N, C-alpha and C positions, 0 to 999 in steps of 0.2 A: 886597667884604666886608673888614671890618677884623678884627684879631686877637681883639677882644672877642666879635664875633659867631661866629667860628670856634670858640672855646672853648666856647660855649654849645651848639653843634650837636654837637661831638665831645668829650665829656668825657675828660680824661686823668687816669690814676691812676698813681702811682709804682709801679714793679715791686717786688714783695716778695721776689723771688729775687736779682736782680743789684744792686738798689739804685741803679742808674745810669739805666736805661731808663724809659720810660713805657708803660703799658698802653693800647692803643688798641682800640676796638671794631672787630672784623672778623667775617667770616662764613666759617666753616671746616666741614669734614666732621666729624661726630660719630659715633663707633663705640661700641657697647655690646653685650654678650651678654644675650640674654633666653632663659634656659634653654639649649638647644643651638643656638639660632639667632643669627647675627650681624645686628644691626640697624644700618643706616647712615642718617644724616640729613644730606643736603647743605645747605649754606648755613645752618648752625647758628650763632647769635650767640655770640661769645666775646671775651675780652680777651687781646690778644697783645702781648708786649713788643717794642718796636722795636730793642732791643739784643741780648738773649739769646734771644728767640723763645719765652719761656715762654707757655703757653696755658692760660687759665682759662676754663671754660665759664660762660656767663651763668646765675646762680642762678635767676632767674625762668623762663628758658627750660627749665632742667632740671626745675623743679617742674612745669611744664605738660606736659613730655614724660613724666614719671613718671606723671602722672595718665592720660595717653593709653595708656601701656603697661601700666597696672595690670590685673591679672586680673579685677578687679571693675568695670572701666570699662563704663558703660552699664547696670549693674544697680542696682536700688533698694537703698538702704541700710537702710530700715526693714523690719521683719518685718510681714506682713499680720496684721491683728487678727482674732481668731476671734469670730464672732457666736454668742452664746449664745441658745438657744431660750428663750422666755418660759415655756413649760410644762415643768415638770420632772416626769418620770414618777416616781410613788411606787414605791419598791421594796417588794416583799412580804417580810415577815420569813420567814426560813428555818424550816421545820418540822424538829423533831428527827427523826432516823431511828430507828424502833423497833428495839430489839435482838431478834434472833431466838433 
């Protein structure tokens, strides 16, 4: 493999923290709190600087994970439609109550 092929497979981004290193794609452990529970995800995609070690989690992976951990996951988003009956019952007018 030449250098041109290697850069296409492993994109490199300049580090926004130290300005000297390059961010490389790696797989790290991801930790987050969901209410009172600690959620861990092994082998989570992230960008890690080769000089300072800064770690930025992959945005696409975070979006997918937040969909999975959402309290509404698996539930329908639309409300069911109410079926109206074709026959409407006619209401009788109220009779006045005679005074005693």
